[in-house]
LOVEXVEX-903785 format. One line per field, with one value per residue (C-alpha): z, y, x. Coordinates in steps of 0.25 Angstrom, whole numbers, plus 2048, in hexadecimal, padded with zeros to 3 digits. Each point is the difference from the previous one (the first is absolute). Layout:
<recs>
Z = c(Z | ...)
Y = c(Y | ...)
X = c(X | ...)
</recs>
This chain:
<recs>
Z = c(35E | 801 | 7F0 | 7FA | 7F5 | 7F4 | 7FF | 7F2 | 802 | 7F7 | 7F6 | 805 | 7F8 | 7F9 | 80D | 803 | 80E | 809 | 80C | 806 | 801 | 80C | 804 | 7F8 | 808 | 80D | 80B | 803 | 7F0 | 7FE | 7F8 | 80B | 809 | 7F7 | 7FE | 80D | 804 | 7F8 | 7FA | 7F0 | 7FE | 804 | 7F2 | 7FA | 809 | 7FA | 7F1 | 801 | 7F7 | 7F6 | 7FB | 7F9 | 80B | 7F6 | 7F1 | 7F9 | 7FE | 80E | 806 | 805 | 810 | 804 | 80D | 7F7 | 7F7 | 80C | 807 | 7F2 | 801 | 80F | 7FD | 7F5 | 80A | 80B | 7FA | 7F7 | 7F1 | 7F6 | 7F8 | 800 | 7F4 | 808 | 80D | 7F8 | 7FD | 80D | 805 | 7F7 | 806 | 80F | 808 | 80B | 7F7 | 7FA | 80E | 803 | 7F5 | 802 | 7F3 | 7FD | 7F8 | 7F4 | 800 | 7F5 | 808 | 7F9 | 7F6 | 804 | 7F5 | 807 | 810 | 7F8 | 7F8 | 80E | 808 | 7F4 | 7FC | 809 | 80F | 802 | 809 | 80A | 800 | 802 | 80C | 806 | 7FF | 807 | 80B | 803 | 804 | 807 | 808 | 802 | 806 | 809 | 806 | 803 | 808 | 7F8 | 7FA | 808 | 7F9 | 80B | 7F8 | 7F2 | 7F9 | 7F3 | 7F3 | 7F1 | 7F7 | 7F0 | 7F7 | 7F2 | 7F6 | 7F4 | 7F5 | 7F9 | 803 | 7F2 | 7FC | 807 | 7FA | 807 | 803 | 807 | 80C | 80A | 80E | 809 | 80B | 80F | 808 | 80A | 7F7 | 804 | 80E | 7FF | 7F8 | 80B | 80B | 7F6 | 7FE | 80F | 802 | 7F7 | 804 | 80F | 7FB | 7F6 | 7F3 | 7F5 | 800 | 7F4 | 7F5 | 802 | 7FD | 7F4 | 7F4 | 7FF | 7F5 | 7F5 | 802 | 7F7 | 804 | 7F9 | 7FD | 7FD | 7F2 | 804 | 80E | 802 | 80F | 803 | 806 | 7FD | 80D | 801 | 80E | 805 | 7FA | 7FB | 7F1 | 7FB | 7FC | 7FC | 80F | 80A | 80F | 80B | 80D | 809 | 810 | 808 | 811 | 809 | 7FC | 7F1 | 7FC | 7F4 | 803 | 7F2 | 7F5 | 7F4 | 7F4 | 7F7 | 7F4 | 804 | 7FE | 80A | 80E | 80C | 808 | 7F6 | 7FF | 80E | 801 | 7FA | 808 | 80D | 7FD | 7FD | 80C | 80A | 7FB | 800 | 80E | 808 | 80C | 7F9 | 80B | 7FA | 7F1 | 7FE | 7F3 | 7FB | 7FC | 7F4 | 805 | 809 | 7FB | 805 | 7FB | 806 | 80E | 800 | 7F9 | 80A | 80E | 7FC | 800 | 80F | 7F9 | 803 | 7F5 | 803 | 7F5 | 800 | 800 | 7F1 | 7FC | 7FE | 7F3 | 7FE | 7F7 | 805 | 808 | 803 | 80F | 801 | 802 | 80F | 801 | 7FF | 80B | 7FE | 80B | 800 | 80B | 7F7 | 7F2 | 7FB | 7FE | 807 | 7F8 | 805 | 802 | 809 | 7F5 | 7FD | 7F3 | 7FE | 7FB | 7F2 | 7F8 | 800 | 7F3 | 7F8 | 805 | 810 | 804 | 808 | 7FA | 80A | 7FA | 805 | 7FE | 7F6 | 805 | 80C | 7F9 | 7F7 | 80B | 808 | 801 | 7FE | 7F3 | 7F8 | 80A | 7FF | 7F2 | 7F2 | 7FD | 7F8 | 809 | 80C | 805 | 805 | 800 | 80A | 7FC | 80B | 7FD | 805 | 808 | 802 | 810 | 7FC | 7FC | 80E | 807 | 7F7 | 805 | 80D | 7FE | 7FA | 80D | 807 | 804 | 7FF | 7F2 | 7FC | 803 | 7F9 | 7F3 | 800 | 7FF | 7EF | 7FE | 805 | 7FB | 7F4 | 7FA | 803 | 7F9 | 7F3 | 800 | 803 | 7F4 | 7F7 | 803 | 803 | 7F9 | 7F2 | 803 | 7F8 | 7F2 | 7FD | 7F3 | 801 | 7F9 | 805 | 80D | 804 | 7FA | 80A | 80B | 800 | 7FF | 80C | 807 | 7FF | 803 | 80C | 804 | 7FE | 808 | 80C | 7FD | 802 | 80C | 805 | 7FE | 807 | 80B | 803 | 7FD | 80B | 809 | 7FF | 7FF | 80B | 7FE | 7F3 | 7FF | 80D | 7F7 | 7F3 | 80A | 806 | 7F2 | 7FA | 80C | 800 | 7F1 | 801 | 80D | 7FA | 7F3 | 806 | 801 | 80A | 809 | 7FF)
Y = c(98D | 7F5 | 7FB | 7FC | 7F7 | 806 | 7F9 | 802 | 800 | 7F6 | 808 | 7FA | 808 | 7F5 | 7F8 | 7FE | 802 | 7FF | 80B | 807 | 810 | 7FF | 7FB | 80C | 80C | 805 | 7FF | 80F | 805 | 80C | 7F9 | 7F6 | 80A | 807 | 7F4 | 7FD | 80C | 802 | 7F7 | 802 | 7F8 | 80D | 804 | 7F7 | 807 | 80E | 7FA | 7F7 | 809 | 803 | 7F2 | 7F5 | 7F6 | 7F6 | 804 | 803 | 7FC | 7FC | 80D | 801 | 801 | 80D | 7FD | 7FE | 80B | 809 | 7FA | 801 | 810 | 7FF | 7FB | 80A | 80D | 7F7 | 7FF | 80B | 7FB | 809 | 7FA | 7F3 | 7F8 | 803 | 7FB | 7F1 | 800 | 800 | 7F7 | 7F4 | 7FF | 804 | 7F4 | 809 | 808 | 7F2 | 7FA | 80E | 7FE | 7F1 | 7FE | 7F2 | 803 | 7F9 | 807 | 80C | 80E | 808 | 80C | 80C | 806 | 7F8 | 805 | 80F | 7FE | 7FC | 80D | 808 | 7FB | 7F6 | 806 | 80F | 809 | 7FC | 7F2 | 807 | 808 | 7F5 | 7F9 | 80D | 7FE | 7F1 | 801 | 80C | 7FA | 7F3 | 80B | 807 | 7F2 | 7FD | 80D | 804 | 80E | 80D | 809 | 80A | 809 | 7FF | 806 | 806 | 804 | 7FF | 7F9 | 803 | 7F1 | 804 | 7FC | 7F9 | 80B | 808 | 80F | 802 | 7FA | 80C | 80B | 80D | 800 | 80B | 7FA | 806 | 801 | 7F8 | 804 | 7FF | 7F7 | 808 | 80D | 800 | 801 | 809 | 80C | 7FE | 804 | 80B | 806 | 7FE | 808 | 80B | 803 | 800 | 80B | 806 | 7FC | 7FC | 7F1 | 7F9 | 7F7 | 7F6 | 7FC | 805 | 7F8 | 7F7 | 805 | 7F4 | 7FD | 7FB | 7F1 | 7F6 | 7F3 | 7F5 | 7F8 | 7F2 | 800 | 80D | 7FC | 803 | 80E | 808 | 801 | 806 | 806 | 805 | 7F7 | 7F5 | 7FE | 804 | 7F4 | 7FC | 7F9 | 7FC | 805 | 7F4 | 806 | 7F7 | 7FE | 7F7 | 7FB | 802 | 7F2 | 803 | 7F8 | 808 | 803 | 806 | 806 | 808 | 804 | 80D | 807 | 804 | 80F | 7FF | 808 | 7F6 | 809 | 801 | 7F0 | 7FF | 800 | 7F3 | 7F8 | 807 | 7FD | 7F2 | 7FD | 806 | 7F8 | 7F2 | 805 | 809 | 7FE | 809 | 80A | 807 | 804 | 803 | 805 | 809 | 810 | 7FD | 7FE | 80B | 808 | 807 | 7F6 | 7F4 | 804 | 804 | 7F3 | 7F7 | 809 | 801 | 7F1 | 800 | 7FB | 805 | 806 | 7FE | 80A | 805 | 80D | 807 | 80D | 80C | 802 | 80F | 806 | 801 | 80B | 803 | 800 | 7F1 | 7FE | 7FE | 80F | 805 | 7FE | 7FE | 807 | 7F7 | 808 | 80E | 7F7 | 807 | 7FE | 805 | 801 | 800 | 810 | 7FF | 805 | 7FC | 7FA | 800 | 7F5 | 803 | 7F5 | 7EF | 7FC | 7F3 | 7F6 | 804 | 809 | 80D | 80B | 80B | 80D | 80A | 80E | 806 | 80D | 7FA | 7F6 | 808 | 806 | 7F5 | 7FA | 7F1 | 800 | 7FB | 7F3 | 801 | 805 | 803 | 806 | 80C | 806 | 7FE | 7F5 | 7F3 | 7F4 | 7F5 | 7F4 | 7F6 | 7F4 | 7FF | 7F3 | 805 | 7FC | 7F2 | 802 | 807 | 7F3 | 7F7 | 808 | 7FE | 7F1 | 800 | 804 | 7F6 | 7F7 | 7F3 | 805 | 805 | 7F1 | 7FA | 808 | 7FB | 7F3 | 803 | 7FB | 7F4 | 7FE | 805 | 805 | 7F2 | 7FA | 809 | 7FB | 7F0 | 802 | 806 | 7FA | 7F2 | 800 | 805 | 80C | 80C | 7FF | 7F8 | 7F7 | 803 | 80C | 806 | 804 | 7F3 | 7F6 | 809 | 7FF | 7F2 | 7FD | 80B | 7F9 | 7F0 | 807 | 804 | 7F6 | 7F7 | 809 | 7FF | 7F0 | 800 | 808 | 7F8 | 7F4 | 804 | 805 | 7F4 | 7F7 | 806 | 800 | 7F1 | 7FD | 80A | 7F7 | 802 | 80D | 7FD | 7F4 | 809 | 80B | 7F5 | 7FA | 80C | 805 | 7F3 | 801 | 80F | 7FC | 7F4 | 805 | 80E | 800 | 809 | 7F9 | 7F2)
X = c(CCC | 7F5 | 800 | 7F3 | 7FC | 7F8 | 7F3 | 7F8 | 7F2 | 7F8 | 7F6 | 7F0 | 7F9 | 7F7 | 7FE | 7F0 | 7FE | 7F4 | 7FD | 7F6 | 800 | 7FA | 810 | 807 | 7F7 | 809 | 7F5 | 802 | 7FF | 7F8 | 7F5 | 7FE | 7FD | 7F8 | 7F9 | 7FD | 7FB | 7F3 | 7F5 | 800 | 7F6 | 7F7 | 805 | 7F4 | 7F6 | 804 | 800 | 7F6 | 7F6 | 80A | 800 | 7F4 | 7FE | 7FC | 804 | 80C | 80D | 809 | 806 | 80E | 7FF | 7FD | 80A | 80C | 7FB | 802 | 80B | 808 | 7FD | 804 | 80D | 803 | 7FD | 807 | 80D | 7FF | 800 | 7FD | 7F6 | 7F7 | 809 | 80C | 7F9 | 7FB | 80E | 803 | 7F7 | 803 | 80E | 7FE | 7FC | 7F9 | 7F9 | 7FB | 7FE | 7F8 | 7F7 | 7FD | 808 | 808 | 80E | 7FB | 7F1 | 7FF | 7FD | 7F5 | 805 | 803 | 7F4 | 7F5 | 805 | 802 | 7F1 | 7F8 | 805 | 7FD | 7F3 | 7FA | 805 | 7F9 | 805 | 7F6 | 806 | 80E | 7F9 | 7FB | 80D | 807 | 7F5 | 800 | 810 | 7FD | 7F5 | 80A | 80B | 7F4 | 7F9 | 811 | 801 | 80B | 7F9 | 800 | 7F6 | 7FF | 80C | 800 | 80E | 7FC | 809 | 7FF | 80B | 803 | 802 | 803 | 7F6 | 802 | 800 | 80B | 802 | 801 | 7F3 | 7F5 | 7F8 | 7FC | 7F3 | 7F6 | 7F7 | 7F7 | 805 | 7F9 | 7F7 | 806 | 7F9 | 7FB | 7FE | 7F1 | 802 | 80B | 7F6 | 7F6 | 80A | 804 | 7F5 | 7FB | 80D | 7FE | 7F2 | 806 | 806 | 7F6 | 805 | 7F9 | 801 | 805 | 7F7 | 809 | 80F | 806 | 800 | 80C | 80A | 805 | 80E | 80B | 806 | 809 | 7F9 | 806 | 7FA | 804 | 7FA | 7F6 | 7FD | 80D | 807 | 80B | 809 | 80B | 807 | 80C | 80C | 7F6 | 801 | 7F3 | 7F8 | 7F1 | 7FB | 7F7 | 7FE | 7FD | 7F9 | 803 | 7FC | 807 | 800 | 80C | 805 | 800 | 7F4 | 7FA | 7F1 | 7FC | 805 | 7FC | 804 | 801 | 805 | 80E | 7FD | 7F6 | 805 | 800 | 7F7 | 7F6 | 801 | 7FF | 7F1 | 7FF | 809 | 7F9 | 7F3 | 804 | 808 | 7F5 | 7F6 | 806 | 808 | 7F7 | 808 | 80B | 805 | 80C | 804 | 80E | 806 | 80B | 7FF | 7F9 | 7F4 | 800 | 7F4 | 7F4 | 7F7 | 807 | 802 | 7F2 | 7FA | 809 | 7FD | 7F1 | 800 | 805 | 80C | 80F | 808 | 80F | 807 | 810 | 805 | 7FD | 809 | 7F9 | 7FD | 805 | 80A | 80D | 806 | 7F1 | 7F9 | 7FB | 7F2 | 7FE | 808 | 7F1 | 7F8 | 7F1 | 7F7 | 7F3 | 7FA | 800 | 802 | 80D | 80E | 80B | 80D | 80E | 801 | 7F3 | 7F5 | 7F4 | 7FB | 7F1 | 7F8 | 7FD | 7F8 | 7FF | 802 | 7FB | 80C | 7FC | 80B | 7FD | 807 | 806 | 808 | 807 | 7FF | 80A | 804 | 805 | 807 | 806 | 80A | 802 | 80E | 7FF | 7F7 | 80A | 7FE | 7F0 | 7FA | 806 | 7F2 | 800 | 7F5 | 808 | 7F4 | 803 | 7F7 | 7FE | 7F6 | 7FB | 7F9 | 7F2 | 805 | 80E | 7FB | 801 | 80D | 805 | 7FA | 809 | 80B | 7FC | 7FF | 80F | 807 | 7F9 | 80B | 7F7 | 7FD | 80E | 805 | 7F5 | 805 | 80D | 7FB | 7FD | 80E | 7FE | 7F2 | 7FA | 80E | 804 | 7F4 | 806 | 80D | 7FE | 7F5 | 80A | 80C | 7FC | 7F3 | 801 | 7F7 | 808 | 7FB | 7F2 | 7FE | 7F2 | 7F8 | 7F3 | 7FA | 7F9 | 80B | 80C | 7F6 | 7FF | 80D | 805 | 7F5 | 805 | 80E | 7FF | 7F6 | 80C | 808 | 7F7 | 7FF | 810 | 7FF | 7F4 | 807 | 80E | 7F9 | 7F7 | 80D | 808 | 7F4 | 7FE | 810 | 807 | 80C | 803 | 804 | 80A | 807 | 801 | 806 | 808 | 805 | 803 | 80B | 806 | 802 | 805 | 809 | 807 | 802 | 806 | 80F | 801 | 7F5 | 806)
</recs>
C-alpha cells in the first residue's frame, strides 16, 4: 500500500481574482446551444410597441427579462425569486444574460410586473409562434400528423376555500347544426320538428373563492383539487404546436374545438389528428372527417351495463331502417330525440318471453330501446381507420410524443403546479413553458446536427469511465 502525505488546502475566500465568464462556460453547455440557435434580438421587434421611444425612465432590456424567465422554465425553478437567487451565483446564467459577476441582477418583482402588466397575451403568443417558426424554417417541424391530449395542472387555490354555485350549462358549439339535422330526420320520418334545443338546466358546481376561473378536478385515484387543463398538440418530433388552457372541470372532448381550430388555422397542411379515447365522440369524428382530415382514435370500451349485451350486438339495417337484436327480432324506429339519437324500440309482447331478456332489458314493459346517433356513421369510419396498420402504428407513437411532452413538462420543468391565478396568467405561463421546451429541443437537435462527432465522443468517454471503473471488466 502506497502512503500519501496529507495536504491541507489554504482558504482563499477573500482573494481578488480576474476572469472572463466566457472561459467558464463549456462549449457544449445547453445555454450556449440555445444562444446560438435563435437570434434573441427579434424580441425587440415583438415588444417595441409596448415601450415609449423617447420618454420615461430607462427600462430593463426586454431580452434579459425574457431570458430570465426562460432560465426559470428551462431548469424547473418554481418561482422568479428563486430564479434570481440562482442567477446571482451561477456563471453560466450570467453569461447567458450578458451580466458580469459584479453586476446587479434585476429584481424578481420587476420581471413579474412586466409579465403581468406590460406583456399581453398577444405578446406571449407571438414569442411562442416565433420560436415555432424558427424550428419550422430549420426543417425540424412535421405538422402533417398532430398528437392531441390534455393534462391537468394543479391551481393555486385551497380546496377548503370554495362555494357551491348554480350556473347555466354552456351550449355546445355544434348545437345549431345538430338541431337542423334532427329536424330534417324527423321530417323524413313524418315527425313534427322541434322548435329548438331544450332549455338548459342549471347545474351546481364547486367554485374556488381564491381562483374562480379554475375548475374542480377529480378523476380515478387523483386527489380532488382545483386545477386547469392544458389541451396540447405536438408533432411527431415532440414539438408543441399549440396549447389552450381551460378550467379543470371541462372535459377533453369539449375543449377539443378550441385547440383544433387554432391548429388548423396556423397549420392547414395538417392531415392526421391522433388522440385518445376521450375524444372519440360523434361530433369530433364528424368535424375532422368533414375537414378532409383523418382522425386516429383508439378502441373505446362499450358503455353498457355490466352483464348485459354490448351495443355492437344490436345490428342496424340501413335499408329497412331498423335494428336487429341478438335473438333476430326487429326493433322499429320510434323517434329522434333532441340529443340527436334515433330511438328503436322492441315489442313488449315478444320480449316478455325472450330467454335472454335478463341480458337485454330491465324495462317493466319488457321494451328494449336502442339509440343510434345521427352521426354514428362517422364513428364507424373511425373504427375502419383504427384497424389500418399505418394508423395503428401512428397511434402507438403517442407515448413518445404527447405523453413524453407532458412527462418532461411535469418532471423536468415544474408544470405540476402553477403559482399564477386566472386563465390569462396561467395560459401565458403554460405557453412560455412550452416555448422553452421547444427551444431546448431545437437547440439540442441543431447542435447535434452541426457537431455529429460530439455524440460519439460523449458515448466514448462514458464507455471508458464505466469500463475502467468496473472490477469485472478491468
